[in-house]
N, C-alpha and C positions, 0 to 999 in steps of 0.2 A: 650086660654086653652094649659098648656104643654102635650103633647103626653105620654100615658104609659109609664113606666120604659121599657118595653121588647118590645118598637116600637121605629125603629131607621129608617132615613131619608138619603137616599142612594140612587144613582146614577145606570141605567142597561145601558151597551153598546151595541151593535152589529154592525159589519161592514154593510157598508149600509144603516143602518137605523137610524133615529134620536134616541137620549137616552132615556130613561124613568127615571123619577124621581117618586120614590114610596117610602111608608113606610111598611116596613119590619117588619111583626110581629115575633120575635124571637119563639113564643111561638105555630106558626103554623107550620105542618109538610114542611119539604123543597118540596118534591114532591108537592105538593100545592103552593108552591110560584113559583115553574118552568113554571107551568102549567098558571099560571097570566100573568107570564111575555111573555110565548111565545103564549100565546092568545094576548094581544095586540099587537102582530107582524103577527099575525095572522100565527103560526107557527104550525101545528099539529105535534103528538105522541112528548109530551115534554119530553117521557122518553128518548129520543136520545141526551137531551142538557142537560149541567149543567151548575154552573154559578163559574168562578174563580175569586181571585181578578186581576186588571188590572194594578197592579204595581209590581214589584220584579221579582218571579218566577213564577208568575200565577199562585198561588196554589188552587186548588180544592176547592168549597166550600162543609163540610158535615155537616153530623149533629153532628160529633164531634167537628170540629172548628168555627162553624158558628156564635160560642158568638164572636170571632174576631170582627166580622163585627160592627163596630162604625156608630154613626153618622159622614155625608159627605163621606162615603167610596165608592169608584167606582168600581163597579162587569163589568163584561164582560160575554157575554153568548156565551156558545162554544160549540164543540161536547164533549158528555157525555166519560169521560174517559175510559171504558171499549171499547167504538168503537173507540174511538181516538188510543188506543193502538191496536186494531185489525187491523188499517188501517198503521199504520207506521209499523208493524211485516209484513204484505205484502209489503210494500215499499222495506223491508229489502232484498224481494228475488224479487227485479228487475233484469228485465236481463239489464237495463242501469247501466252502473254506477254514471251516473248524477243522478240517480233516487233514488239509494240506498245512495249517498250519502247527499242528501237532507232529506230524510227519517230519518238518522242518526242524522242530524245538528235537527231536529226538537223533534228527542228521547231525546236528549243529553237536549235542552231548560227545557223538560219536567221532566224527571229523578228524581231532587231533590226532586218531592212532594211525599209522598209515598202513595199518594191513587192511581195515576198514575203506581207508581213502583210497588206496591201489581198487576195491573190488567196486566202488562207487563210481572211480573215475571208466573202470573198463566196461563199464554198464551204461555209458553216455551222461553219466551223472552230471557233470561238469552242464552239459549242454540243455538239460532239462532244468538246472537251476538259470542257466543262461535266457530260456525261454521265459521262465517266471518274470525275471528280470526287465526281457526288452518288453514283453508285455506292459507290466507294470499294473496291472488292475487295482492291486492294493497298495496303494503309497504309503502303508502303517507298519504293523508288524510285520506283517507277512513279507513285505519286500527286503525289510531288515534284517529279516531272519536267512534270505536267500543270500543276500551281500555278504553277510555273515559266514553263511555256510561257503561260500565258493570262494572267498579269502583263505578261509580256513583250509578248504581242500588246495589251493595253488599254491599254499604257503610250503608243502612237500616236496615241493620241484618236480614232482613227476612231468607234468607239464608246462611247457613254457608260456609265459608271457606273448610271446609275439605271436603266439598261434590265434590270439584272440581276433573275432570279425568287427570289422571297422563300423558294423552298425549295432553292435554291441556296444562299441566304447563311445559310440556316440551318443547311445541309450542312456548312459553310465553318465554323461555327461551333461545332458538333458535333467538327470536329477539334480546336479550341480547346481546350474543353472535357474531352477524355478525358487522361486520366492516362497511359495506355500510349501512346505515339505514339513515331514514328521523331523523331528528333532535328531532322532536314531539315525535317519534313512542317510543323512549330506554327509556327516562324517565317516561312513565307509564307504560313500563314493567317491570321494576326496582320496582315501586310502586307497581305493581302488585301482584310481587314475596317478596316484604317486607311484607304485609300481608300474603300472603300465610306462611313465615317463622313464622312468629309469632300468627299466630293462630292453624297452622296443625303441629306437630313434624312430624308427617312421610312426610308428601311433603316437610316439610322443610328438611329434610335430603336429600331430593331428591334434592332440589337446592343448597344445600351445596356440593354436590356431582359433581351436571353438569356445577353450573357458578363458573369457576375456579377465584381465586385470582387474578390472574393476569390479569383477564377480567377487574375485578374491579378496578384493577389500573390505567389501561388506560382510563377509563371512569371518576377518580377521575384525570385526567391528561390532560383532553379535558376541555379548557375554557369557559367551559358553565355551570355558577354558578347553573342552577335546575338540568343539569346530574351530577353535582358530588352532590349535596343535595342527591339526588337521590340514587346514588351509595352510599354515605358513609351511607344512612338509612339502605340498604340492606347490607352493611357493619357490623353496629352494629348489626342487628336482627340477624346475621348469627352465630357473635358472642356470643350475649347472649345464643342461643340455644345450643352452644357447651357443652361438657362437659370442666371440669377445667383444662384437657390434652390436650383437642383439642383447647381449646382457647390460651392455651401457644403457642404450636406449632404455628398456625394461624397469632399470634402477634409477636414472633420472625421471622416469615418468613417474613412478613409484613412489621417490622422494619429492615430486612435484604436486603430487597426491595426500602429503603430511602423512607418508608411513612410518616415517622417523619418529616422527613426534607421536604419534599415536603408539607406536612399541614402548617410547621410553616411559609415555604416562599412563600406559593402560594395562600395560604385560608386564615391565620389568618393574614397575612401583605399582603392581597390581596387591590387594589385598592377600589376594589366593600364593600360596605360593608357587614358584617357577618350578613345572615337571623338568624332569630330567630329557623327554623329549624334545621339549619346548626348547631348553638350554641350548642343547644339538643344532637345533635348526638358527639360534640366533649366531651359535658361532660361525656355521656355513654361511649365513649374511654378511655376517662381518668379515668373514676371510674373502665373500666374494666381492664386497665392496671393495676391500684395503685392493685385491687383484686388478682394478680398474688404474690402478697406479704402476702398474707392471711395465706397459709400453713406454711409459714415459721414463722409469728409470733404467733399461733397456736400451734406451735411444740416446747416442753421445752427440754433443752439440755437434751441427753441421759450420762451418766459417761461414760458410758461402750463404747462408740466409739469412736476408735483409730481415726478418723479423725478429730472429735470435740476436742478430746484432744490436738492432734497436731495446730488446730487451737487457742486455748486458749496460747500453748508454745509459738506460732508465735507471738503472740499480745504481751507477757510477752518479748520475743527475742527482737523483735524491739524496745521496749524502754529503755531497759536496758542491752542489748547487742551489743560489746565485754566486757563491763565491768563485766556482771555478769560472762562471760566466764573465766576472768584472776584471778577475786577474788575465785571462785569456782574451780578453777585449781586444783586439787591432796586432792580436800576434799573427806571426807567420803559420802555414801548417804543417810545416816540422815541429814548431814548435806547439800549436797545439796537439798535435799527436803525441810529443815525449809529455806535455802536463797531464794526458788522457792516462798512458801509461803508468806515470807514475801515481796516478789517484786509484790505477786498480791494483796498484800494490799495495797502497794505504790501506783498501779494501780489504786485503787478505789473500789475493790472488797469487798466489808462486812465481806466476809469469808475465810478464809487460804484457802478454797477449794470453788473457781468459780464457779464452776456445779452447788453449791447450791444458788448462785446468779440468775441466767440462767433458775431455773427451773418457773419461773414464766412465764405465759403465759394470756394475750400477756405483753410483746413482744415475750417470746421465743428466737427463735434464730435470728430473725429479726435482734434485739441487737447486737448480734455477730455479725453480717454480715455488718451492720454498722460501728462497731468499728475496723473490722477486712479491710473494706475497706476507711476507713480515714489513720490506717496506710498505707494502700499501693500507696494509691495516694496521702497522702501529709503526706509524714514521716517527714519534717521537722516541720511540724505544729503539728503533733502527739506527736514528742518527747518533743519540745517543752511545749505543755499543760502538759504532764504527769512530766517531771525533773523538770519543774518549780514551780508546787504544791508539789512536792517532798522535796523541799528543805524550803518550807513554814511551817513555825510553825504548829505543828498536827491541831490546831482548825480553822486555817485560809484555809488550804489546800482545793481545789474544787476535789471531788471524780470523777476521770472520768468515770471508770467503771460504779460506780452510777449515773452520770450525764447521761450517755448513753442508761443504761436501762430505765430512767424514759423519757430520751429527746425521746426514740423510741416508747414509750406510747403516749407520748404529739403530735408527728406526726401524727401518726394513728389516734388519736383521731381527729385533726384538718383536716386532709383530709378524714375521713371517710372510712377507710381501710376496708374491710369485709361488708360494709352497703351495703343492697341493692339498684340499682337506683331508682332514682327518674322518674317519669313519666313525670315530666313537666323542669326540673331542668334544667337552661343552666350555671350555674356556674363551667364554667370551668378555669384552669388559663394557659396562654400561655408558659409561662417558660416549663412545663412541658411536652410542644413540641420541646425543644429549644435545648434538649442535652438529649443523653441517660444516663441511670443508674439516672434519676431525682431524686429520692427518695433518695439515698443514698447522691447524690451532695448536696442535701438539708440539708440534715445529717449533713453533713460537715460543710457546711456554719453556721448552727445552733450552734453545739457544741463549734466553737467556741465564738459563739456569746454568750453562756451560762458561758463560762470562759472570757470573757471580762464583762459581768455582773455582773458576783461573785466579780471580784477585785474593781469595779465602787460601790458595795455595802458594802464594806469591810466585806463580810459577813463570817459566822463561820459554822461549819457544824451543829450547831441548828437553822440556817438561810435557809436551804438548799430549804424547801418546800417554802417558801418567795422567793427565787430567780425562782424556777419554774415557781413561778405565776407572774412575772415580764417576764421572757420567753418566758411565753406563751401569755401576753400580746401584747409584740412584735413582735410578728412570728403573730397572728392572725391579728393585725394591718396593716403589713404589706403585708401579703396574701391578705386582703381586697383588696390592691389597684390593684391587679391582675397586677405585672409588668413582662412585656413581655418577660425578660429573667434573666436567674441565676445572672448574675451580677449587672443587675438591682437592685433584689430583696437583696442581699449581698449590695449594696451599702444604699439602703432605710434602711434596718434593724438594719445596725451600726450605719446609724446617730439617729436612735430612740437610743437614751442613756437612763439608769436607770436616769438620772435627766430629760432628756423630758418626758418619762413616767410619773413621778413625777408632771410634768407640766403639764399636759394633764388631769391627776386625779384630781388637783386641779381646773382648769378652770371648769371639767366638775360637780366635787361636787358644787364649786361654783353658776355655773348657777342655779343647782337644787336647792340650799339651797336661793339665790335668789331671787328666783322666789315667794318663800315662805315669804319671810323678810315682816314683817307689814306696813311700807312705803309702799311695791309695791303692797301688796294686797288691801291697802288704793287707791290707783292710780288707779288701774284696775277696782275696784267697779265703781268709778267715770268714768271711759272711757266705761265700761263695753255695756250700751247703741249704744255708735259709734260701738264699736269693731263689737256687732252683727249684724248691719246693712252691714258692711264691709264684715262682712265673709258670709254673704247673699247674699250678690251680687256677691263677688268671686267667691263662690261654683256653682251660678246659670249660671255665665257666662263659666262656666270649664265646665259644665253641659252639656250645649247648643252648646259648641265644639265636644262634643263627644269623647269616646273611643275607639280605635282598638281592639278588643281582640283576640286570638287563640280558636278554638272549640279543646275540645277532647273528646275522648269516653270514655267509661268504661273499654275499652281493652288497648289504646294506645292512644300517643296524635298524633294530625291530625294538618294539615299545613294548615287549611284553617281556612278565619278569617269572623269574624264578627264586625258589630260594632253599636254601643247604643250612642243615643244622648236624649238630652232633647229637645222637642220643642219649638218654640222662644215665645211663648206664656204661657210655663211652665204646660202644663196639660198633655201633655201625654210624654212617653218614648218611642222614635221610635227607632225600630233595624232590621237590616236587614242583609244578608251572602255578602261579599263584594268580588271582586276577589285579588288576591295578585299582588304586584305591584301598585295597583292603588290606587290613593288619595283617601283620605277621603271622602263620597257621601253626595250629600247634603240631608237635610231632608225630601226634597219634595219624593227624591228616594228609601226610606226606605221602605218596602212593609208591618211591622208588627209593631203594636202601642199597647201601654200597659196604659190606662188612672191613671196617680196619683190618680185620686179619688178612684181606686176598689186597691189600694194597703193597705195590712193587718198589714202588721209586714216585719223586715228584721232580717234574720237569718245568724247565723254563729258557724263555727266547726261542732260539730258533729250533733247538729241540722239540716243541710241543709239536704234537700232529697236525693241529688247525690251523698253524704258522707254516709249516712246510706246505701244504694243499695250498694256503694263498699266493704263493711264490714269494721271492724276495725285491719286488719293488720299491723305489720310494717312497711311494704312499701307503706301503704296510708296514715302514718302517717302526710306526708309532703304535702298530700292533702286537708284532713279535716281542718288540722290547719289555710288553706289559703283559707278555701272555706264562701261564704257568698251566701245568697239566697234571692230574692223577692219574697214575699208572697203576690196572690192578688185573688181578685175572679172570677173564671169561672163558671158561672152560680149557681145551689146551693151549687159548690164542692171549696173547696181551691186548684189553682194552684202553679205552682213557676217558677222564673226566676232564672236560678242557674251560679254562678260565681266562678273561682277561681285566687285570686290574684297572681303575679307573688315572692312575698315573705311577711316575715313577717314583713319585716320594711314599708312596704305598705299596707301591712292591718292594719285597727284600732281594736282594742281589743274588743270594744264596737259598739251596731248598731250605738247609737247619741254618737260622742265623745262629751268630755266638752268644752265648747265655748273656754276655756285656751289651750287648746290643740291644736281646731283649727289654733287659732291664731299663734300659733309657728310653724306652717307647711307652708313650700313653696311651689306655688303654681307650678304647674307643671302637664304635661301628665305622667297619669299614664295606664298602661299597665297588662289586665288579663287574664285570660283564663277560656272559659266556657265550663263548662263539657254536659251542653245539655238543650236546650229549654222545661219545662214540661207542654204543655197546654198552653192555651191563656188565656187572661184576659175579665172581662165581666161588671158588675155593680159597681156602687161607692160604699164604705165605712168608709175607716178612711179619705180622704182629705188632706191637706194642713200640717199637722203634719209629717204625715206617709212619706207624698212627700217628704219633708227636709231628713227624716231620709235615706229610702231609696236611693233618688237621692245622698246626701251626701256620702252615700258610693260608690256610682257607679264612681264619680268623684275623690274620694280619697280612693281606696281600701286599 
């Protein structure tokens, strides 16, 4: 006879004792279960003991998470979390350095468990760790362990970063500013200061005033990838917390110190692979760098500004002088104004008064900046563009000014100028670190591409919007290739001619239409049973291989990793935290399990609970568009396992994609990012159909 649904068969271990095989009744209070286990080993005072999972982080079993215990689980009997916390905190006050080191090691092992962390925090554990950090008696392993344990406890969010004392933050700043320091200490100190900067404006100002930019540059130039990553993380945190004026000053100073060149040569083109966290911080740095253009993009031309009028005249004179000077010699003021108005029209302005064209925002003054930069940095190409189009028939001339204004808008849109930074994106372009004035340099390449495409299309003024659509496609396709330098970008984008764009469009259109042709549909129906079998086999194999995910919190992205895979018997999803730099773990080493039979449904987008908690602000749009959650039974309630995919391309738009689409997608590893894990799993519910849906999304988010 099968055991009741709420009874599970498990093993309980204890050091120097024969394991017990028991049937755990989940309806029975945990205190009563503990007493029975202790009585079997003749242990008095059962309240002094607790049960832990034997694998992984050895999390304590509580009434809240006991439903995670499944048939075949292995538990161990250990000291209760309150007594263990008390014992380890006493060890931190040991006179012996070795005693303190051993206590810190055990504390660090248990710190990821929320139950234990709360017990430590409630006994002033953070203050005791803070004392060790502030005293700084040992600048080696003891200090590194204390910093790591402090960060781990703060990660639970029980205590706010804003509660840290100024003296404590200053001491951590000292560790960052020291020259001789253990290699394991400074990355931890930088990580702690990053958390402080992102969480507390007041303490963030303290960090900004006491950590010199030159010191961060020193850390970035040390050939230690972990130290570089943490230094870059603190740098981007300081930049994000600065005012626009402060940010411009900081970036100008960093560029003067050749940070851009160092990033390009020694980080982007380093022999070591670029980590995900460093890629994110480079994306943030690029976004902040481009964000400096936003004020000019949002400012219209002022017709009463003498400086801006002179800039417009300089633009005209660069194209038509000294020819204009000789023609205008001895002419009246009215005649000269008429000549200037005609030349501005030849330059491609829609109005005789060019100020009216530049009143539009965006692009505002940024378009004027681009035109001036092109005329000064590439005067031959500028003159050739203007004069060549001035000599064409009116209907075939490519208007330089109008094209420049629209092209500036296009580039701002493609590069997301002025948009808030994503919390998870890693989409930076290496060529933006390859030279100074990267945006203006990109404009110079793009405006010449536009003129080339205009001629290839034999366009007229009526075709202006069509030309801009083709140019947009040329730029977007080339930017997606992430060329490593501006010269490589120039080569690739010029190779993408109008004829090549038409060929690519036709190929894509034929591919789409071909899949819907009657012969193809008939053949697909015949092959559907075989395709279904192959798809199921491939997806199950991919799920069993597992996927490495990044954790993120509701506040910021994290550099911690977790791993999720389907068990070889296809009955449970196994997952757990893993260390950075370590290969994928074996399924047996993963501490968490979610039975496939317990899965209720798969949610996407705004239906996901971790998206609803974050709100619906514009800065979170990139999160909800990539989110999906596995819903499963947690006792009488519903719980969720939450994920965030890295891009729209890798995220299927529906919980169960059509078979035809599955067949078209190539196999390959996918990488996502988890927001959090909300609760454990429990009893059976939906069976194999829900499993196929949920598991399939995990394999190909």
